[in-house]
N, C-alpha and C positions, 0 to 999 in steps of 0.2 A: 105235678110236681111230685122229684123223688123225695122220701121221708129222710129223716136224717140217720137211721141206721142205712140206709141205702148207702148215701155219703161216706158214712166211717165205713163200711167196706170197702168201698172204691179207693177211700186214700189208702186203707191198709193195705189193697191188694197193690197199689202204684209205690207204697213204701218198699213193699216186698219186692215187687218186680227192680226198682230201684238198687237195693240193695243186693239181688241176684245179680245186674248189671255189673256193678261195682267189682260185687266180689268175684267176678268172670273178668274184668280187666286187667285187679290187682294177681289172679292168677297167672294170667296172661303174662304180664310184665315180669313176674317170679321165672316164670319157665324161660322165657327169653332170655333175662339176664342169667339164667344158669347155663344156658346153651352157651351165650358169649365168653362167659367164665371159662368154662370146659374146654370153649376152644382156644383161648387164649393160654391155658396151663399146657394143653395139647402141643402148640405152637412152639411153648417156649422149652416145653420139654422133646422136643423133636430131634434127632439126631440131627449133625451139621451132613450139609450134601455131601455126597462121595468126593467133588472135587476138594472141599476144604480137608477132609479127613488124609486126602493122600496128597495134598500139598501140590507146589510146584518148584520149579529149580531158582535158586536165591543165587545173586551173585552179590560179595560185598567185599566195596574197594578201598584201598586206603591207599592214598598218594602218595607217599615216601616210607620207606624203612632205611635206617641207617647203622652200621656195625664195625665202622674202622674210626681211629681218631679217640678214642677211649669215648665212643658213642654207641650205646648199645639200647636193642629194640626189643621188646615184649609184647606178643600178641595174646589177648586174654580173650578165649573161649569161653562159652557160659551154654549150658543145655537147659530150658526151660521146660522140658519134657519130662513125663514120668516114664520113659524108654529111652532106649540109645538113639542118640543122634549121630551122624557120619558126616563130614565135613573134609573138602579137599581144600589145601593153601597151594595157589601158585605165586612164584616171586618173577618181577620182570624188571630185569635190568635197566640200566639208563637209554640204552639201544633198544630197548623191544624186546629183546630176547625171554624166551619164558624158562623156569627150573620147576619142575614137579618131580617129588622123588616117594619111594613108597615112608617114608617119616613123616611126610608130610600129610596121608591119607591117615585121618584123627577119626576116633569113635570115642567119645562121652555117654560116661553113664547116668542113668536119669539124674536130673539136677544137680549136675556136678559141674565146676569150673577149672580150669586150669590153663598156668599161664606159658609162655611155650618163648625162647629165646632164637628169636631170629638169625642169629649166628652160626648157630647149631645146624642148620637147614644150609645156608651159605658155604660154610666151610669148606673148601676142597673144589669150590666152584668159581675159578678167576671170572671177575665179572660182576658180582652177585652180592659186592658186599654194601651196594645201596642200589636203591630204585624205587617200585611200589608194588603191591601185592595182592592179592585177590582171595575171597574165601570164596568156596561154593558148597552149596547143600540144597538136599531135596526136603522140602514138608513145607506146614505153613509158614506163612511171614512173621517174622519176630519169634521162631520158635528158637534161635540161634544168638545169643548177645557176641558181639564180635568188639572190644577196644585195643587197641594199639599205644604203648605208652614209649616214646625214644625218652633215655635220660643220660644226660653228660655230667658225670660225676665230679670231673674232675674244675668242670665252671658252673657247678649247681645249678643245672639245668635239666627241667624235664617238661616236658609235653604230650598231650593227649592229639592220638591221629584219629578223627571221626570215620569208621566204615561206613558206607553207605553203598545203598543200592543204585545200580544204573536208572530206574525208572523213577528213584527220589527226586531227580531235577529237573520239574514242571518250566525251569528258566536257563536259557543260554548263557545268562548272566551269573554270575560265583562272586561272593564279597568275602573279605575277612579283614578283621582290626589287628593291630598291633601296636606296641607301643614301647619305647626305650627308657630306663632310668638314670641313667647318663649316657655321657658322649662314647662311652667304651663299648655301648650295645653294637649290633648289628641285627639284621632281619632278612630272610631268605624266603623266598614263595618256592612252594615246589607245587607242579604242575604234571599231573599223567594224563595221559587219554587213556580211556576204558575202551575205546572202538577197536574195529579191527580195521581201520582205516583212517586214513590222512586227518587229521584234524587241526586246523589254524586256531591257535591264541591269540588275543589281544589283551595285553595287561594296562591297567591305567592306575597311577598313584597319584 
């Protein structure tokens, strides 16, 4: 039978082997963790794909603008980039005819914003006193902010016209809300076709 010294050496060897295995496992887990962390850091710091950097063509539509009867319309554009951004504005009258002049080719400096009086673009062009408009630019989505404000100073009225991209509409149904403070108020619905083909619209009230 083995003596106590042999048993002691065996237990010591088993402990050393167990400690060695645990050490190897810990080192392995640490190395794996560092590899994963390094991969995440590289993925986080990786440059955006070329398509994201170059961007694509974007078209922002506004359903209405007005420049007559004491009503003014202002188009606000905001460049969110740290370099220049160019945009082109096109006006459409109520008959679907388009108007685009050199003055409507706009370049905004880095992080610059500016408001444009639409009446100045429509001046001298009969039939373009009211209608809808389109803002086009090339770049990444949401790098150009656009907002139109229609103001009627005489009647103390102004409202914002939301510009949206063609692909923003995931449904064929568009809903709106209106309210009146007294019986002297009225409401108008502005409908603009952003396509190059005939579109049928059915309003429900």
